[in-house]
Every structure is written in C-alpha cells, then in structure tokens.
C-alpha positions as a Markdown table, in Angstrom:
| # | Residue | x | y | z |
|---|---|---|---|---|
| 1 | Met | 16.6 | 95.3 | -62.2 |
| 2 | Thr | 16.7 | 91.7 | -63.4 |
| 3 | Glu | 13.7 | 89.5 | -63.1 |
| 4 | Gln | 14.2 | 86.4 | -60.9 |
| 5 | Ile | 13.9 | 83.1 | -62.7 |
| 6 | Ala | 11.2 | 81.0 | -61.1 |
| 7 | Thr | 12.0 | 77.7 | -59.5 |
| 8 | Lys | 9.8 | 75.9 | -62.1 |
| 9 | Asp | 11.9 | 77.4 | -64.8 |
| 10 | Val | 15.1 | 76.0 | -63.2 |
| 11 | Glu | 13.4 | 72.6 | -62.9 |
| 12 | Val | 12.4 | 72.7 | -66.6 |
| 13 | Leu | 16.0 | 73.6 | -67.6 |
| 14 | Ala | 17.3 | 70.8 | -65.3 |
| 15 | Ala | 15.0 | 68.3 | -66.9 |
| 16 | Asp | 16.1 | 69.4 | -70.4 |
| 17 | Ile | 19.7 | 69.2 | -69.5 |
| 18 | Gly | 19.2 | 65.8 | -67.8 |
| 19 | Glu | 17.4 | 64.3 | -70.8 |
| 20 | Asn | 19.4 | 65.8 | -73.7 |
| 21 | Ile | 23.0 | 66.3 | -72.5 |
| 22 | Tyr | 25.4 | 63.4 | -71.9 |
| 23 | Ile | 29.0 | 62.6 | -71.1 |
| 24 | Asp | 30.6 | 60.3 | -73.7 |
| 25 | Val | 32.7 | 57.8 | -71.7 |
| 26 | Ala | 34.3 | 55.1 | -73.9 |
| 27 | Lys | 31.5 | 55.6 | -76.5 |
| 28 | Trp | 28.8 | 55.2 | -73.8 |
| 29 | His | 26.3 | 58.0 | -73.4 |
| 30 | Leu | 25.9 | 58.8 | -69.7 |
| 31 | Tyr | 23.0 | 61.3 | -69.5 |
| 32 | Leu | 23.4 | 64.0 | -66.8 |
| 33 | Arg | 20.2 | 63.0 | -65.1 |
| 34 | Asp | 21.9 | 59.7 | -64.3 |
| 35 | Thr | 24.9 | 61.5 | -62.9 |
| 36 | His | 22.7 | 63.8 | -60.8 |
| 37 | Leu | 24.5 | 66.8 | -62.3 |
| 38 | His | 21.6 | 68.3 | -64.1 |
| 39 | Asp | 20.1 | 70.2 | -61.1 |
| 40 | Ser | 23.3 | 71.9 | -60.1 |
| 41 | Leu | 24.2 | 72.9 | -63.6 |
| 42 | Ala | 20.7 | 74.3 | -64.2 |
| 43 | Ala | 21.0 | 76.4 | -61.1 |
| 44 | Gln | 24.4 | 77.7 | -62.1 |
| 45 | Phe | 23.2 | 78.6 | -65.6 |
| 46 | Cys | 20.1 | 80.3 | -64.3 |
| 47 | Thr | 22.3 | 82.4 | -61.9 |
| 48 | Leu | 24.4 | 83.4 | -64.8 |
| 49 | Leu | 21.3 | 84.2 | -66.9 |
| 50 | Glu | 19.9 | 86.4 | -64.1 |
| 51 | Ala | 23.1 | 88.3 | -63.9 |
| 52 | Gly | 23.2 | 88.7 | -67.7 |
| 53 | Leu | 26.5 | 86.8 | -67.9 |
| 54 | Leu | 25.4 | 83.6 | -69.7 |
| 55 | Asn | 27.5 | 83.2 | -72.8 |
| 56 | Gln | 29.5 | 80.4 | -74.5 |
| 57 | Ala | 32.6 | 81.2 | -72.4 |
| 58 | Gln | 30.7 | 81.1 | -69.1 |
| 59 | Val | 29.0 | 77.8 | -70.1 |
| 60 | Ser | 32.4 | 76.3 | -71.0 |
| 61 | Gln | 33.8 | 77.5 | -67.6 |
| 62 | Val | 30.9 | 76.0 | -65.6 |
| 63 | Leu | 31.3 | 72.7 | -67.4 |
| 64 | Ser | 35.1 | 72.6 | -67.1 |
| 65 | Asp | 34.7 | 73.2 | -63.3 |
| 66 | Val | 32.7 | 70.0 | -63.0 |
| 67 | Ser | 34.7 | 66.9 | -62.0 |
| 68 | Val | 33.3 | 63.4 | -62.2 |
| 69 | Ser | 34.6 | 60.3 | -60.5 |
| 70 | Leu | 35.0 | 57.5 | -63.0 |
| 71 | Gly | 34.9 | 53.9 | -62.0 |
| 72 | Gly | 34.5 | 54.7 | -58.3 |
| 73 | Gly | 38.3 | 55.2 | -58.1 |
| 74 | Pro | 40.8 | 58.0 | -58.2 |
| 75 | Thr | 40.3 | 58.6 | -61.9 |
| 76 | Arg | 38.4 | 61.9 | -62.5 |
| 77 | Gly | 37.3 | 63.6 | -65.7 |
| 78 | Ala | 36.1 | 67.0 | -66.5 |
| 79 | Ile | 33.1 | 67.8 | -68.6 |
| 80 | Asp | 34.1 | 69.8 | -71.8 |
C-alpha cells in the first residue's frame, strides 16, 4: 500500500516549482508561480508519485498537456 503524500508536501513541491521553474517566452523568464500553474502541476506530480508512475516520460506528458494563453489572445503554447 502506498503512503499518501501530505498536503504540506504538495505545498512545498508547488513552492519549489513556482520559484525555480519558468517558461521562456521571447527570452523572458516567466516563473510558474506567476502563471499560477505551480499548484496544479505539483498535485499532478504527487498523484503520479503516489501511484509509483513518476518518471521522465510522465513528467514530459504532464507538461505537454499544459496549454498557456499568450498575449491574452488566440495564441497558445505548450510547456515542453
């Protein structure tokens, strides 16, 4: 039986993601805390970790499934 990850651990991971991971848009670093993506990504990664499925392929899949509106218009980009 897998041990559940505590809410505090998800929050710590979200904070780390938000402070250290960014999207490079035209040479600008847009940190994920500013995009409000860090919480949902941390939750998804923790779910995969609990299931024993967290690996590079799964991380890439989660990130490629994220779509971000650019410029408030119809242009969208994926996180790779």
